[in-house]
N, CA, C and O atoms as a Tripos MOL2 file, in Angstrom:
@<TRIPOS>MOLECULE
protein
  192   191    48     0     0
PROTEIN
NO_CHARGES

@<TRIPOS>ATOM
      1 N          19.6680   -3.1640   -2.1640 N.3       1 LEU1
      2 CA         19.8440   -2.3480   -3.5740 C.3       1 LEU1
      3 C          18.9720   -2.4870   -4.4960 C.2       1 LEU1
      4 O          19.0970   -3.4630   -5.2350 O.2       1 LEU1
      5 N          18.0120   -1.6900   -4.6790 N.am      2 PRO2
      6 CA         17.1070   -1.7290   -5.7570 C.3       2 PRO2
      7 C          17.7060   -1.4880   -7.1540 C.2       2 PRO2
      8 O          18.6610   -0.7630   -7.4340 O.2       2 PRO2
      9 N          17.0510   -2.1450   -7.8660 N.am      3 ILE3
     10 CA         17.3680   -2.3100   -9.5070 C.3       3 ILE3
     11 C          16.4560   -1.9270  -10.0110 C.2       3 ILE3
     12 O          15.3690   -2.1990   -9.5020 O.2       3 ILE3
     13 N          16.5040   -1.2490  -11.0480 N.am      4 GLY4
     14 CA         15.3680   -0.8430  -12.1100 C.3       4 GLY4
     15 C          15.8420   -1.5870  -13.4410 C.2       4 GLY4
     16 O          17.0260   -1.6140  -13.7780 O.2       4 GLY4
     17 N          14.7810   -2.2080  -14.1910 N.am      5 PHE5
     18 CA         14.9070   -2.7080  -15.4620 C.3       5 PHE5
     19 C          13.7670   -2.6260  -16.5750 C.2       5 PHE5
     20 O          12.6790   -3.1920  -16.4670 O.2       5 PHE5
     21 N          14.1370   -1.8990  -17.5840 N.am      6 ALA6
     22 CA         13.2240   -1.8140  -18.5460 C.3       6 ALA6
     23 C          13.4720   -2.1150  -20.1140 C.2       6 ALA6
     24 O          14.3990   -1.5760  -20.7180 O.2       6 ALA6
     25 N          12.8210   -2.7680  -20.5580 N.am      7 VAL7
     26 CA         13.0360   -3.4530  -22.0340 C.3       7 VAL7
     27 C          12.4020   -2.9710  -22.9870 C.2       7 VAL7
     28 O          11.2370   -3.2930  -22.7510 O.2       7 VAL7
     29 N          12.4300   -2.2260  -24.2050 N.am      8 LEU8
     30 CA         11.7970   -1.6400  -25.0650 C.3       8 LEU8
     31 C          11.8060   -2.6680  -26.2610 C.2       8 LEU8
     32 O          12.7290   -2.9170  -27.0360 O.2       8 LEU8
     33 N          10.3970   -3.2580  -26.2030 N.am      9 THR9
     34 CA         10.2220   -4.0930  -27.9210 C.3       9 THR9
     35 C           9.7590   -3.1770  -28.7750 C.2       9 THR9
     36 O           8.6050   -2.7850  -28.6070 O.2       9 THR9
     37 N          10.4100   -2.7380  -29.6740 N.am     10 THR10
     38 CA         10.2070   -1.6580  -30.8820 C.3      10 THR10
     39 C          10.3580   -2.6430  -32.1170 C.2      10 THR10
     40 O          10.9040   -3.7460  -32.1060 O.2      10 THR10
     41 N           9.7900   -2.0390  -33.1160 N.am     11 GLU11
     42 CA          9.9030   -2.6370  -34.4570 C.3      11 GLU11
     43 C          11.2130   -1.8280  -35.1630 C.2      11 GLU11
     44 O          11.9340   -2.3240  -36.0280 O.2      11 GLU11
     45 N          11.3330   -0.6720  -34.6810 N.am     12 ASN12
     46 CA         12.2070    0.1490  -35.5750 C.3      12 ASN12
     47 C          12.7840    1.2310  -34.7460 C.2      12 ASN12
     48 O          12.2560    1.4480  -33.6560 O.2      12 ASN12
     49 N          13.7630    1.9120  -35.1100 N.am     13 ILE13
     50 CA         14.6680    3.0390  -34.5080 C.3      13 ILE13
     51 C          13.3710    4.1110  -34.0670 C.2      13 ILE13
     52 O          13.2260    4.3870  -32.8770 O.2      13 ILE13
     53 N          12.6110    4.5870  -34.9250 N.am     14 ALA14
     54 CA         11.7540    5.5980  -34.8310 C.3      14 ALA14
     55 C          10.6280    5.1480  -33.3960 C.2      14 ALA14
     56 O          10.0930    5.9960  -32.6820 O.2      14 ALA14
     57 N          10.4850    3.8470  -33.2520 N.am     15 GLN15
     58 CA          9.5330    3.6380  -32.0090 C.3      15 GLN15
     59 C          10.4800    3.7890  -30.7950 C.2      15 GLN15
     60 O          10.2660    4.3940  -29.7450 O.2      15 GLN15
     61 N          11.5160    3.1350  -31.1610 N.am     16 ALA16
     62 CA         12.6610    3.1830  -29.5630 C.3      16 ALA16
     63 C          13.0320    4.6080  -29.4310 C.2      16 ALA16
     64 O          13.3860    4.9520  -28.3030 O.2      16 ALA16
     65 N          13.0190    5.5400  -30.3990 N.am     17 THR17
     66 CA         13.4550    6.7970  -30.0950 C.3      17 THR17
     67 C          12.2020    7.5210  -29.1560 C.2      17 THR17
     68 O          12.4680    8.1690  -28.1440 O.2      17 THR17
     69 N          10.8420    7.3160  -29.6330 N.am     18 GLU18
     70 CA          9.9240    7.9560  -29.4420 C.3      18 GLU18
     71 C           9.5060    7.3830  -27.7240 C.2      18 GLU18
     72 O           8.8330    8.0260  -26.9180 O.2      18 GLU18
     73 N          10.0470    6.1910  -27.5260 N.am     19 ARG19
     74 CA          9.5580    5.6780  -26.1170 C.3      19 ARG19
     75 C          10.6280    5.8080  -25.3150 C.2      19 ARG19
     76 O          10.5350    5.2800  -24.2060 O.2      19 ARG19
     77 N          11.6590    6.3970  -25.5980 N.am     20 SER20
     78 CA         13.1350    6.7430  -24.6320 C.3      20 SER20
     79 C          13.3480    8.0910  -24.6570 C.2      20 SER20
     80 O          14.3440    8.4800  -24.0460 O.2      20 SER20
     81 N          12.4930    9.1140  -25.3490 N.am     21 GLY21
     82 CA         12.6450   10.4580  -25.2140 C.3      21 GLY21
     83 C          12.1740   10.9530  -24.0800 C.2      21 GLY21
     84 O          11.5300   10.2110  -23.3380 O.2      21 GLY21
     85 N          12.4360   12.4610  -23.6940 N.am     22 PRO22
     86 CA         11.6370   13.0850  -22.8050 C.3      22 PRO22
     87 C          10.3840   13.0340  -22.7110 C.2      22 PRO22
     88 O           9.9220   12.9570  -23.8490 O.2      22 PRO22
     89 N           9.4330   13.0380  -21.7900 N.am     23 GLY23
     90 CA          8.0710   13.1950  -21.6000 C.3      23 GLY23
     91 C           7.4570   11.6890  -21.0900 C.2      23 GLY23
     92 O           8.2080   10.7590  -20.7980 O.2      23 GLY23
     93 N           6.3380   11.6210  -21.0450 N.am     24 ALA24
     94 CA          5.1610   10.2860  -20.6390 C.3      24 ALA24
     95 C           5.7910    9.1100  -21.6900 C.2      24 ALA24
     96 O           6.0290    9.2730  -22.8870 O.2      24 ALA24
     97 N           5.9320    8.2470  -21.1280 N.am     25 GLY25
     98 CA          6.0360    6.8920  -21.5610 C.3      25 GLY25
     99 C           7.6370    6.4710  -21.6320 C.2      25 GLY25
    100 O           7.9520    5.3880  -22.1270 O.2      25 GLY25
    101 N           8.6390    7.3940  -21.1060 N.am     26 ASN26
    102 CA          9.7470    6.9680  -21.1360 C.3      26 ASN26
    103 C          10.2040    5.8720  -20.0470 C.2      26 ASN26
    104 O          10.5830    6.1910  -18.9200 O.2      26 ASN26
    105 N          10.1240    4.5230  -20.5170 N.am     27 LYS27
    106 CA         10.2270    3.5110  -19.8160 C.3      27 LYS27
    107 C          11.4680    3.4730  -19.0500 C.2      27 LYS27
    108 O          11.3160    3.2720  -17.8450 O.2      27 LYS27
    109 N          12.9220    3.6500  -19.5680 N.am     28 GLY28
    110 CA         13.8650    3.7420  -18.6200 C.3      28 GLY28
    111 C          13.9450    4.9260  -17.8010 C.2      28 GLY28
    112 O          14.8230    4.7600  -16.9540 O.2      28 GLY28
    113 N          13.4350    5.9590  -17.7130 N.am     29 GLU29
    114 CA         12.9830    6.8220  -16.6210 C.3      29 GLU29
    115 C          12.1340    6.3260  -15.7370 C.2      29 GLU29
    116 O          12.5000    6.4570  -14.5690 O.2      29 GLU29
    117 N          11.0330    5.7560  -15.9250 N.am     30 GLU30
    118 CA         10.0520    5.1240  -14.9390 C.3      30 GLU30
    119 C          10.9070    3.9530  -14.1100 C.2      30 GLU30
    120 O          10.7680    3.7030  -12.9120 O.2      30 GLU30
    121 N          11.7890    3.3230  -14.9990 N.am     31 ALA31
    122 CA         12.2930    2.0590  -13.8990 C.3      31 ALA31
    123 C          13.2530    2.9440  -13.2680 C.2      31 ALA31
    124 O          13.1500    2.7390  -12.0580 O.2      31 ALA31
    125 N          14.2630    3.9530  -13.5200 N.am     32 ALA32
    126 CA         15.2390    4.4360  -12.7450 C.3      32 ALA32
    127 C          14.3130    5.1290  -11.4000 C.2      32 ALA32
    128 O          14.6410    5.0580  -10.2160 O.2      32 ALA32
    129 N          13.1740    5.7520  -11.9120 N.am     33 ILE33
    130 CA         12.3570    6.4370  -10.7370 C.3      33 ILE33
    131 C          11.9570    5.4030   -9.6500 C.2      33 ILE33
    132 O          12.2610    5.5410   -8.4650 O.2      33 ILE33
    133 N          11.2300    4.3270  -10.1620 N.am     34 GLY34
    134 CA         11.0160    3.0830   -9.4780 C.3      34 GLY34
    135 C          12.1300    2.6350   -8.4090 C.2      34 GLY34
    136 O          11.9250    2.3890   -7.2200 O.2      34 GLY34
    137 N          13.3470    2.5840   -9.0920 N.am     35 ALA35
    138 CA         14.5310    2.1620   -8.2450 C.3      35 ALA35
    139 C          14.9890    3.0670   -7.1600 C.2      35 ALA35
    140 O          15.3160    2.6210   -6.0590 O.2      35 ALA35
    141 N          15.0200    4.4440   -7.4800 N.am     36 VAL36
    142 CA         15.1770    5.5690   -6.3810 C.3      36 VAL36
    143 C          14.2050    5.4430   -5.2780 C.2      36 VAL36
    144 O          14.5570    5.5090   -4.1000 O.2      36 VAL36
    145 N          12.7460    5.2270   -5.7220 N.am     37 GLU37
    146 CA         11.5990    5.2840   -4.8510 C.3      37 GLU37
    147 C          11.6800    4.1170   -3.8920 C.2      37 GLU37
    148 O          11.5050    4.3050   -2.6880 O.2      37 GLU37
    149 N          11.9410    2.9120   -4.3890 N.am     38 MET38
    150 CA         12.1700    1.8630   -3.5850 C.3      38 MET38
    151 C          13.5850    2.1330   -2.5880 C.2      38 MET38
    152 O          13.6120    1.7860   -1.4070 O.2      38 MET38
    153 N          14.5440    2.6980   -3.1660 N.am     39 TRP39
    154 CA         15.5430    2.9430   -2.2780 C.3      39 TRP39
    155 C          15.0040    3.8850   -0.7450 C.2      39 TRP39
    156 O          15.2360    3.4640    0.3890 O.2      39 TRP39
    157 N          14.4850    4.8040   -0.9490 N.am     40 HIS40
    158 CA         13.9090    5.6730   -0.3570 C.3      40 HIS40
    159 C          13.1390    4.8070    1.0470 C.2      40 HIS40
    160 O          13.3790    4.8450    2.2530 O.2      40 HIS40
    161 N          12.1990    4.0990    0.2840 N.am     41 VAL41
    162 CA         11.2340    3.3790    1.2660 C.3      41 VAL41
    163 C          12.1790    2.2230    2.2010 C.2      41 VAL41
    164 O          11.9150    1.8840    3.3540 O.2      41 VAL41
    165 N          13.2980    1.7480    1.3950 N.am     42 LEU42
    166 CA         14.3690    0.7410    2.2400 C.3      42 LEU42
    167 C          14.8170    1.5410    3.2660 C.2      42 LEU42
    168 O          14.5830    1.1760    4.4190 O.2      42 LEU42
    169 N          15.4540    2.6260    3.0520 N.am     43 GLN43
    170 CA         15.9640    3.7420    4.0630 C.3      43 GLN43
    171 C          15.2110    4.0300    5.0870 C.2      43 GLN43
    172 O          15.7080    4.0180    6.2130 O.2      43 GLN43
    173 N          13.7640    4.3670    4.8740 N.am     44 SER44
    174 CA         12.6590    4.6610    5.9690 C.3      44 SER44
    175 C          12.6220    3.4120    6.8430 C.2      44 SER44
    176 O          12.6620    3.4680    8.0720 O.2      44 SER44
    177 N          12.5450    2.2980    6.1510 N.am     45 ILE45
    178 CA         12.4910    1.0760    7.1020 C.3      45 ILE45
    179 C          13.5310    0.8200    7.9420 C.2      45 ILE45
    180 O          13.3850    0.3410    9.0660 O.2      45 ILE45
    181 N          14.6990    1.1500    7.3920 N.am     46 ARG46
    182 CA         15.9430    0.5790    8.2770 C.3      46 ARG46
    183 C          16.2970    1.7590    9.3110 C.2      46 ARG46
    184 O          17.0660    1.5090   10.2400 O.2      46 ARG46
    185 N          15.6300    3.3050    9.1290 N.am     47 THR47
    186 CA         15.9140    3.7530   10.3020 C.3      47 THR47
    187 C          14.7570    4.1300   11.2310 C.2      47 THR47
    188 O          14.6290    5.2630   11.6950 O.2      47 THR47
    189 N          13.9850    3.1900   11.4580 N.am     48 ARG48
    190 CA         13.0790    3.1960   12.2830 C.3      48 ARG48
    191 C          13.4140    2.7610   13.8760 C.2      48 ARG48
    192 O          12.5160    2.7620   14.7180 O.2      48 ARG48
@<TRIPOS>BOND
     1     1     2 1
     2     2     3 1
     3     3     4 2
     4     3     5 am
     5     5     6 1
     6     6     7 1
     7     7     8 2
     8     7     9 am
     9     9    10 1
    10    10    11 1
    11    11    12 2
    12    11    13 am
    13    13    14 1
    14    14    15 1
    15    15    16 2
    16    15    17 am
    17    17    18 1
    18    18    19 1
    19    19    20 2
    20    19    21 am
    21    21    22 1
    22    22    23 1
    23    23    24 2
    24    23    25 am
    25    25    26 1
    26    26    27 1
    27    27    28 2
    28    27    29 am
    29    29    30 1
    30    30    31 1
    31    31    32 2
    32    31    33 am
    33    33    34 1
    34    34    35 1
    35    35    36 2
    36    35    37 am
    37    37    38 1
    38    38    39 1
    39    39    40 2
    40    39    41 am
    41    41    42 1
    42    42    43 1
    43    43    44 2
    44    43    45 am
    45    45    46 1
    46    46    47 1
    47    47    48 2
    48    47    49 am
    49    49    50 1
    50    50    51 1
    51    51    52 2
    52    51    53 am
    53    53    54 1
    54    54    55 1
    55    55    56 2
    56    55    57 am
    57    57    58 1
    58    58    59 1
    59    59    60 2
    60    59    61 am
    61    61    62 1
    62    62    63 1
    63    63    64 2
    64    63    65 am
    65    65    66 1
    66    66    67 1
    67    67    68 2
    68    67    69 am
    69    69    70 1
    70    70    71 1
    71    71    72 2
    72    71    73 am
    73    73    74 1
    74    74    75 1
    75    75    76 2
    76    75    77 am
    77    77    78 1
    78    78    79 1
    79    79    80 2
    80    79    81 am
    81    81    82 1
    82    82    83 1
    83    83    84 2
    84    83    85 am
    85    85    86 1
    86    86    87 1
    87    87    88 2
    88    87    89 am
    89    89    90 1
    90    90    91 1
    91    91    92 2
    92    91    93 am
    93    93    94 1
    94    94    95 1
    95    95    96 2
    96    95    97 am
    97    97    98 1
    98    98    99 1
    99    99   100 2
   100    99   101 am
   101   101   102 1
   102   102   103 1
   103   103   104 2
   104   103   105 am
   105   105   106 1
   106   106   107 1
   107   107   108 2
   108   107   109 am
   109   109   110 1
   110   110   111 1
   111   111   112 2
   112   111   113 am
   113   113   114 1
   114   114   115 1
   115   115   116 2
   116   115   117 am
   117   117   118 1
   118   118   119 1
   119   119   120 2
   120   119   121 am
   121   121   122 1
   122   122   123 1
   123   123   124 2
   124   123   125 am
   125   125   126 1
   126   126   127 1
   127   127   128 2
   128   127   129 am
   129   129   130 1
   130   130   131 1
   131   131   132 2
   132   131   133 am
   133   133   134 1
   134   134   135 1
   135   135   136 2
   136   135   137 am
   137   137   138 1
   138   138   139 1
   139   139   140 2
   140   139   141 am
   141   141   142 1
   142   142   143 1
   143   143   144 2
   144   143   145 am
   145   145   146 1
   146   146   147 1
   147   147   148 2
   148   147   149 am
   149   149   150 1
   150   150   151 1
   151   151   152 2
   152   151   153 am
   153   153   154 1
   154   154   155 1
   155   155   156 2
   156   155   157 am
   157   157   158 1
   158   158   159 1
   159   159   160 2
   160   159   161 am
   161   161   162 1
   162   162   163 1
   163   163   164 2
   164   163   165 am
   165   165   166 1
   166   166   167 1
   167   167   168 2
   168   167   169 am
   169   169   170 1
   170   170   171 1
   171   171   172 2
   172   171   173 am
   173   173   174 1
   174   174   175 1
   175   175   176 2
   176   175   177 am
   177   177   178 1
   178   178   179 1
   179   179   180 2
   180   179   181 am
   181   181   182 1
   182   182   183 1
   183   183   184 2
   184   183   185 am
   185   185   186 1
   186   186   187 1
   187   187   188 2
   188   187   189 am
   189   189   190 1
   190   190   191 1
   191   191   192 2
@<TRIPOS>SUBSTRUCTURE
     1 LEU1         2 RESIDUE 1 A LEU
     2 PRO2         6 RESIDUE 1 A PRO
     3 ILE3        10 RESIDUE 1 A ILE
     4 GLY4        14 RESIDUE 1 A GLY
     5 PHE5        18 RESIDUE 1 A PHE
     6 ALA6        22 RESIDUE 1 A ALA
     7 VAL7        26 RESIDUE 1 A VAL
     8 LEU8        30 RESIDUE 1 A LEU
     9 THR9        34 RESIDUE 1 A THR
    10 THR10       38 RESIDUE 1 A THR
    11 GLU11       42 RESIDUE 1 A GLU
    12 ASN12       46 RESIDUE 1 A ASN
    13 ILE13       50 RESIDUE 1 A ILE
    14 ALA14       54 RESIDUE 1 A ALA
    15 GLN15       58 RESIDUE 1 A GLN
    16 ALA16       62 RESIDUE 1 A ALA
    17 THR17       66 RESIDUE 1 A THR
    18 GLU18       70 RESIDUE 1 A GLU
    19 ARG19       74 RESIDUE 1 A ARG
    20 SER20       78 RESIDUE 1 A SER
    21 GLY21       82 RESIDUE 1 A GLY
    22 PRO22       86 RESIDUE 1 A PRO
    23 GLY23       90 RESIDUE 1 A GLY
    24 ALA24       94 RESIDUE 1 A ALA
    25 GLY25       98 RESIDUE 1 A GLY
    26 ASN26      102 RESIDUE 1 A ASN
    27 LYS27      106 RESIDUE 1 A LYS
    28 GLY28      110 RESIDUE 1 A GLY
    29 GLU29      114 RESIDUE 1 A GLU
    30 GLU30      118 RESIDUE 1 A GLU
    31 ALA31      122 RESIDUE 1 A ALA
    32 ALA32      126 RESIDUE 1 A ALA
    33 ILE33      130 RESIDUE 1 A ILE
    34 GLY34      134 RESIDUE 1 A GLY
    35 ALA35      138 RESIDUE 1 A ALA
    36 VAL36      142 RESIDUE 1 A VAL
    37 GLU37      146 RESIDUE 1 A GLU
    38 MET38      150 RESIDUE 1 A MET
    39 TRP39      154 RESIDUE 1 A TRP
    40 HIS40      158 RESIDUE 1 A HIS
    41 VAL41      162 RESIDUE 1 A VAL
    42 LEU42      166 RESIDUE 1 A LEU
    43 GLN43      170 RESIDUE 1 A GLN
    44 SER44      174 RESIDUE 1 A SER
    45 ILE45      178 RESIDUE 1 A ILE
    46 ARG46      182 RESIDUE 1 A ARG
    47 THR47      186 RESIDUE 1 A THR
    48 ARG48      190 RESIDUE 1 A ARG
């Protein structure tokens, strides 16, 4: 079971909001996409 983990190290709420909003640089979204992609890889290996 793939698990994604992303930690934002910010100095203030404005930075956190900017890095977690829609668009490029959203670290939570990147971690989630990575976990889903790994799930697909594991599924393809298991079905061989």
